[in-house]
C-alpha positions as CSV (number, residue, x, y, z in Angstrom):
1,M,3.9,35.0,-20.5
2,S,3.3,33.7,-17.0
3,I,0.3,34.7,-14.9
4,N,0.8,35.3,-11.2
5,L,-2.4,34.6,-9.3
6,G,-0.9,35.4,-5.9
7,I,-1.2,31.7,-4.8
8,P,1.9,30.5,-3.0
9,I,3.4,27.4,-4.6
10,P,4.3,24.8,-1.9
11,K,7.9,23.6,-1.8
12,T,6.7,20.1,-1.0
13,A,3.6,18.3,-2.0
14,P,0.7,19.2,0.3
15,V,-0.9,16.6,2.5
16,L,-4.3,16.7,4.2
17,A,-3.1,16.2,7.7
18,E,0.1,15.7,9.7
19,R,0.9,12.1,10.7
20,R,-0.3,11.0,14.1
21,P,2.8,10.8,16.4
22,T,3.5,7.2,17.3
23,R,6.3,5.0,18.6
24,K,8.8,3.7,16.1
25,V,8.9,-0.1,15.8
26,P,11.7,-2.0,14.0
27,V,10.8,-4.4,11.2
28,G,14.1,-5.7,10.0
29,K,15.9,-3.0,8.1
30,L,12.8,-0.8,8.1
31,F,10.8,0.9,10.8
32,V,7.1,1.4,11.2
33,G,5.7,4.5,12.8
34,G,7.4,7.6,14.0
35,D,8.9,9.5,11.2
36,A,9.3,6.4,9.0
37,P,7.5,6.5,5.6
38,I,4.1,4.7,5.4
39,S,5.0,1.2,4.2
40,V,3.0,-1.0,1.8
41,Q,2.6,-4.7,2.7
42,S,1.3,-7.8,1.0
43,M,1.2,-11.5,1.7
44,T,2.4,-14.5,-0.3
45,T,-0.1,-17.0,-1.6
46,T,2.3,-19.9,-2.0
47,P,2.7,-22.6,0.6
48,T,5.5,-21.2,2.8
49,S,7.0,-24.7,2.9
50,N,7.7,-24.4,-0.8
51,I,10.8,-22.2,-0.4
52,N,11.6,-21.6,-4.0
53,A,8.0,-20.6,-5.0
54,T,7.7,-18.3,-2.0
55,L,11.0,-16.6,-2.7
56,Q,9.9,-16.2,-6.3
57,Q,6.7,-14.5,-5.3
58,I,8.6,-12.3,-2.8
59,A,10.9,-11.2,-5.6
60,E,7.9,-10.3,-7.7
61,L,6.4,-8.3,-4.9
62,T,9.7,-6.6,-4.3
63,A,9.9,-5.5,-7.9
64,A,6.4,-4.1,-7.7
65,G,7.4,-1.9,-4.8
66,C,6.3,-3.9,-1.8
67,D,8.1,-2.9,1.5
68,I,7.2,-5.7,3.8
69,V,5.9,-9.2,3.0
70,R,4.0,-11.6,5.3
71,V,4.1,-15.4,5.0
72,A,1.6,-17.8,6.5
73,V,2.9,-20.4,9.0
74,P,0.1,-22.9,9.6
75,S,2.3,-26.0,10.0
76,Q,5.7,-27.1,11.2
77,D,6.9,-27.5,7.6
78,D,6.2,-23.8,7.1
79,A,8.0,-22.9,10.3
80,D,11.0,-25.0,9.1
81,A,11.2,-23.0,5.9
82,L,11.4,-19.6,7.6
83,P,15.2,-19.4,8.1
84,A,15.9,-19.8,4.4
85,I,13.1,-17.4,3.4
86,A,14.1,-14.7,5.9
87,A,17.8,-15.0,4.9
88,K,17.2,-14.7,1.1
89,S,14.3,-12.2,0.9
90,Q,15.3,-8.7,-0.1
91,I,12.5,-7.1,2.0
92,P,11.6,-7.8,5.6
93,V,9.6,-11.0,6.2
94,V,6.8,-11.1,8.8
95,A,5.6,-14.5,9.9
96,D,1.8,-14.8,10.3
97,I,1.0,-17.1,13.3
98,H,-2.3,-18.6,14.3
99,F,-3.2,-21.4,16.7
100,Q,0.2,-22.6,17.8
101,P,2.4,-20.4,20.1
102,R,5.5,-22.4,19.4
103,Y,5.6,-21.1,15.8
104,V,6.0,-17.6,17.3
105,F,9.3,-18.7,18.8
106,D,10.3,-20.6,15.7
107,A,9.7,-17.4,13.6
108,I,11.8,-15.3,16.0
109,E,14.6,-17.8,16.1
110,A,14.5,-18.1,12.2
111,G,15.4,-14.4,11.9
112,C,12.0,-13.1,10.7
113,A,11.9,-9.3,10.8
114,G,8.5,-9.4,12.5
115,V,5.8,-11.7,13.7
116,R,2.1,-11.1,13.4
117,V,0.2,-12.7,16.3
118,N,-3.6,-13.2,16.5
119,P,-4.4,-13.4,20.2
120,G,-8.0,-14.6,19.5
121,N,-6.7,-17.7,17.6
122,I,-3.5,-18.6,19.5
123,K,-4.0,-21.2,22.2
124,A,-2.8,-20.1,25.7
125,F,-1.4,-16.9,24.2
126,D,-1.7,-14.8,27.3
127,D,0.4,-17.2,29.3
128,K,3.2,-16.9,26.8
129,I,3.5,-13.1,26.7
130,A,6.5,-12.8,28.9
131,D,8.4,-15.5,27.0
132,I,7.5,-14.0,23.6
133,A,8.5,-10.5,24.7
134,K,11.9,-11.8,25.9
135,A,12.6,-13.7,22.7
136,A,11.5,-10.7,20.6
137,T,13.7,-8.4,22.6
138,D,16.7,-10.7,22.4
139,H,16.4,-10.9,18.6
140,G,15.3,-7.4,17.9
141,T,12.0,-8.6,16.4
142,G,9.0,-6.4,16.1
143,L,5.5,-7.8,16.6
144,R,2.0,-6.9,15.4
145,I,-1.0,-7.6,17.5
146,G,-3.5,-8.4,14.7
147,V,-7.2,-8.4,15.8
148,N,-9.8,-9.5,13.2
149,A,-13.6,-9.6,13.6
150,G,-13.6,-13.2,12.4
151,S,-11.2,-14.3,15.1
152,L,-12.2,-12.2,18.1
153,D,-11.7,-13.4,21.6
154,K,-14.9,-15.3,22.6
155,R,-15.0,-13.2,25.8
156,L,-15.8,-10.2,23.7
157,R,-18.5,-11.7,21.4
158,A,-21.4,-10.2,23.4
159,L,-19.9,-6.7,23.1
160,Y,-19.2,-7.2,19.4
161,E,-23.0,-7.7,18.8
162,T,-23.7,-4.1,20.0
163,D,-20.4,-2.3,19.4
164,P,-18.2,-4.1,17.0
165,A,-15.6,-1.3,16.7
166,G,-15.4,-1.1,20.5
167,A,-14.9,-4.9,20.8
168,L,-12.0,-4.8,18.3
169,V,-10.3,-1.9,20.1
170,Q,-10.9,-3.5,23.6
171,S,-9.3,-6.8,22.4
172,A,-6.3,-5.0,20.9
173,L,-5.7,-2.8,24.0
174,G,-6.1,-5.7,26.3
175,E,-3.4,-7.7,24.6
176,A,-1.2,-4.6,24.4
177,S,-1.5,-4.1,28.1
178,L,-0.1,-7.6,28.7
179,F,3.0,-6.8,26.8
180,E,3.3,-3.4,28.5
181,E,3.2,-5.2,31.9
182,V,6.4,-7.0,31.0
183,G,8.1,-3.9,29.6
184,F,7.7,-4.7,25.9
185,H,6.6,-2.0,23.5
186,D,8.0,-2.9,20.1
187,F,4.7,-3.7,18.4
188,A,2.2,-2.3,16.0
189,I,-1.6,-3.0,16.2
190,S,-4.3,-3.7,13.6
191,V,-8.1,-3.9,14.1
192,K,-9.3,-5.1,10.7
193,H,-12.9,-5.5,9.6
194,H,-14.6,-6.2,6.3
195,D,-17.0,-3.2,6.7
196,P,-15.1,0.0,5.9
197,V,-17.3,2.0,8.3
198,I,-16.7,-0.2,11.3
199,M,-13.0,-0.4,10.4
200,V,-12.7,3.4,10.3
201,Q,-14.5,3.7,13.6
202,A,-12.2,1.2,15.2
203,Y,-9.0,2.8,14.0
204,R,-10.1,6.3,15.0
205,R,-10.9,5.1,18.5
206,L,-7.7,3.1,18.7
207,S,-5.6,6.1,17.6
208,Q,-7.0,8.1,20.5
209,A,-6.3,5.4,23.0
210,C,-2.6,4.6,22.3
211,D,0.5,5.7,20.6
212,Y,1.5,2.5,18.9
213,P,1.9,2.4,15.1
214,L,-1.2,1.2,13.3
215,H,-1.4,-1.2,10.4
216,L,-4.4,-0.4,8.2
217,G,-6.5,-3.1,6.5
218,V,-10.0,-3.8,5.3
219,T,-9.9,-7.6,5.8
220,E,-11.7,-9.8,3.3
221,A,-12.3,-6.8,1.1
222,G,-13.3,-8.9,-1.9
223,P,-12.4,-9.2,-5.6
224,S,-10.1,-6.6,-7.2
225,F,-12.7,-4.0,-8.1
226,Q,-14.8,-4.2,-4.9
227,G,-11.7,-4.5,-2.7
228,T,-10.0,-1.6,-4.3
229,I,-13.0,0.6,-3.7
230,K,-13.5,-0.5,-0.1
231,S,-9.8,-0.1,0.8
232,S,-9.5,3.2,-0.9
233,V,-12.5,4.7,0.9
234,A,-11.4,3.4,4.3
235,F,-7.7,4.2,3.9
236,G,-8.4,7.6,2.4
237,A,-10.6,8.6,5.4
238,L,-8.0,7.5,7.9
239,L,-4.8,8.7,6.1
240,A,-6.5,12.0,5.5
241,E,-6.7,12.4,9.3
242,G,-3.0,11.3,9.8
243,I,-3.9,7.9,11.0
244,G,-2.0,4.9,9.6
245,D,1.7,3.9,9.5
246,T,1.6,0.8,7.2
247,I,-1.1,-0.6,5.0
248,R,-2.2,-3.8,3.2
249,V,-4.9,-3.8,0.5
250,S,-6.5,-7.2,0.9
251,L,-7.8,-8.4,-2.5
252,S,-9.0,-11.7,-3.9
253,A,-6.4,-11.1,-6.6
254,P,-2.6,-11.7,-7.2
255,P,-0.6,-10.0,-4.4
256,V,1.2,-7.8,-6.8
257,E,-2.1,-6.1,-7.5
258,E,-2.5,-5.4,-3.8
259,V,0.9,-3.6,-3.8
260,R,0.1,-1.5,-6.9
261,V,-3.2,-0.4,-5.4
262,G,-1.6,0.4,-2.1
263,I,1.2,2.5,-3.7
264,K,-1.3,4.4,-5.8
265,I,-3.5,5.2,-2.7
266,L,-0.4,6.7,-1.0
267,E,0.7,8.5,-4.1
268,S,-2.8,10.0,-4.5
269,L,-2.6,11.5,-1.0
270,N,1.0,12.8,-1.5
271,L,2.1,10.3,1.1
272,R,4.6,8.7,-1.3
273,P,6.3,10.5,-4.2
274,R,4.2,10.2,-7.4
275,Q,5.7,8.1,-10.2
276,F,4.6,7.5,-13.8
277,E,1.0,8.8,-14.3
278,I,-1.3,9.0,-17.2
279,V,-4.0,11.7,-17.0
280,S,-6.8,10.8,-19.5
281,C,-10.2,12.2,-20.0
282,P,-13.3,10.0,-19.5
283,S,-14.4,10.8,-23.1
284,C,-17.7,12.5,-24.0
285,G,-19.6,13.7,-27.0
286,R,-16.8,16.3,-27.7
287,A,-14.1,13.7,-28.2
288,Q,-12.9,13.3,-31.8
289,V,-10.6,10.3,-31.1
290,D,-11.0,7.0,-29.3
291,V,-9.7,8.2,-25.9
292,Y,-10.0,4.7,-24.3
293,K,-7.9,3.1,-27.0
294,L,-5.4,5.9,-27.0
295,A,-4.9,5.8,-23.2
296,N,-4.6,2.0,-23.2
297,D,-2.2,2.0,-26.1
298,V,0.1,4.5,-24.4
299,T,0.0,2.7,-21.1
300,E,0.8,-0.6,-22.9
301,G,3.7,1.0,-24.7
302,L,5.2,2.4,-21.5
303,K,4.3,-0.6,-19.2
304,D,8.0,-1.3,-18.4
305,M,8.9,2.2,-17.3
306,T,8.4,4.1,-14.2
307,V,9.6,7.7,-14.0
308,P,8.1,10.7,-12.1
309,I,6.4,12.2,-15.2
310,R,2.8,12.9,-16.0
311,V,1.4,12.1,-19.5
312,A,-1.9,13.7,-20.5
313,V,-4.0,11.9,-23.1
314,M,-6.9,14.2,-24.0
315,G,-9.6,13.8,-26.6
316,C,-10.9,17.3,-27.4
317,V,-9.9,20.9,-27.6
318,V,-11.9,22.1,-24.6
319,N,-9.9,20.7,-21.7
320,G,-7.1,19.1,-23.8
321,P,-4.7,22.0,-24.2
322,G,-4.8,23.0,-20.6
323,E,-4.3,19.5,-19.2
324,A,-1.6,18.8,-21.8
325,R,0.3,22.0,-20.9
326,E,0.2,21.1,-17.1
327,A,1.7,17.7,-17.8
328,D,5.3,16.9,-18.6
329,L,4.1,15.4,-21.8
330,G,0.7,15.4,-23.4
331,V,-1.6,15.4,-26.5
332,A,-4.6,17.4,-27.3
333,S,-6.5,15.6,-30.0
334,G,-9.1,16.8,-32.6
335,N,-10.0,16.6,-36.3
336,G,-7.8,13.6,-36.9
337,R,-4.6,15.3,-35.5
338,G,-2.9,15.6,-32.2
339,Q,-0.9,18.5,-30.8
340,I,2.0,17.2,-28.8
341,F,3.1,19.2,-25.7
342,V,6.3,18.8,-23.9
343,R,6.6,20.8,-20.6
344,G,3.9,23.2,-21.7
345,E,5.1,23.9,-25.2
346,V,3.7,22.5,-28.5
347,I,6.5,20.7,-30.2
348,K,4.6,19.3,-33.2
349,T,1.3,18.3,-34.6
350,V,0.9,14.7,-35.8
351,P,-1.7,12.7,-37.6
352,E,-3.9,10.6,-35.3
353,D,-2.2,7.3,-36.2
354,E,1.2,8.8,-35.1
355,I,0.0,10.0,-31.7
356,V,0.9,6.9,-29.7
357,P,4.4,6.3,-31.2
358,T,5.2,10.0,-30.8
359,L,4.1,10.0,-27.1
360,I,6.1,6.8,-26.4
361,A,9.2,8.2,-28.1
362,E,9.0,11.5,-26.2
363,A,8.3,9.7,-22.9
364,N,11.4,7.6,-23.4
365,R,13.4,10.7,-24.2
366,L,12.2,12.3,-21.0
367,A,13.0,9.1,-19.1
368,E,16.6,9.2,-20.3
369,E,16.9,12.8,-19.0
370,L,15.5,11.8,-15.6
371,G,17.4,8.6,-15.3
372,E,16.4,5.0,-16.1
373,A,13.9,3.3,-13.8
374,T,11.8,0.2,-14.0
375,G,8.3,-0.6,-12.9
376,T,4.8,-0.6,-14.2
377,P,2.8,2.6,-15.0
378,E,-0.7,3.2,-13.8
379,V,-3.6,5.0,-15.6
380,V,-5.4,7.8,-13.7
381,V,-8.7,8.5,-15.4
382,R,-10.5,11.7,-14.4
């Protein structure tokens, strides 16, 4: 029997706010801003001059779901490697340029999908604006004006002491105006800071002052746990207001981890279709099974599969049946047994030592129905 509570069921997943309207900037075969999906970026950690190692890491990032990859170009050897990397990468490559303006031109000529420029670090940058704009226009290359607190134009350091968010925004808009003066508008902007509060303030102010797409980032966010928290808080605040067109989670961790966290942030806000998800209880005095081990074992058993299904792993009879019924597949455990639910119906009751293999078998069966996909599942604990 179904119960109608009079609550309309949305045809599409609800979001907290409509996206802020922006220009649409090309980045290779993708776009950033406008009606383009919010993209997830990361950056390689290999020396760019090591072409094979860099392409291998790009392949790993691509498999993890990365949309755009950035590579560092601190030397001429790195610049020389760009043509091969840009040609062989399956996702758009953005060259990250500091200090030497000639590398900007090298990257554009190499066929990079985009170039990130840091005006505060590039010598004689302002004098090269017209030439950079022409080269980018001729090659269809998008740019990103990347402003960081750690490399702010020295002319704005006094303002930064009293109004750090304002200094970041002023720097970005100042550089944007120079490109506007020569008729170039194909760029995104970022104003990153290590403090999530200052970062959110800066992006809010920037979003009110221009219509360029914004690349979100909490720079130098820290090790995996701390960086994930800081990025999630800052991105959540902005994305919930419709601010943000592409993101990078900056972690002191392997770049694939950055991509996984970024994707999960977007999925959690219904800004990207949700994939494989495990709902598991935090355990409590009511639990009659080891929920931690159960959830981890199920995740390990399904680590090579990504399908848009939800699996509920519940440890007691209070919330367990309800959560299990809402999921595509679930178990409500108690008294050494587990009731297995598939799409809301109990299909069998199994001994505790058979819960994991039964869930894995049923998940694989559902996966076959939905079509094969590869990837890595994530655990959502609540």
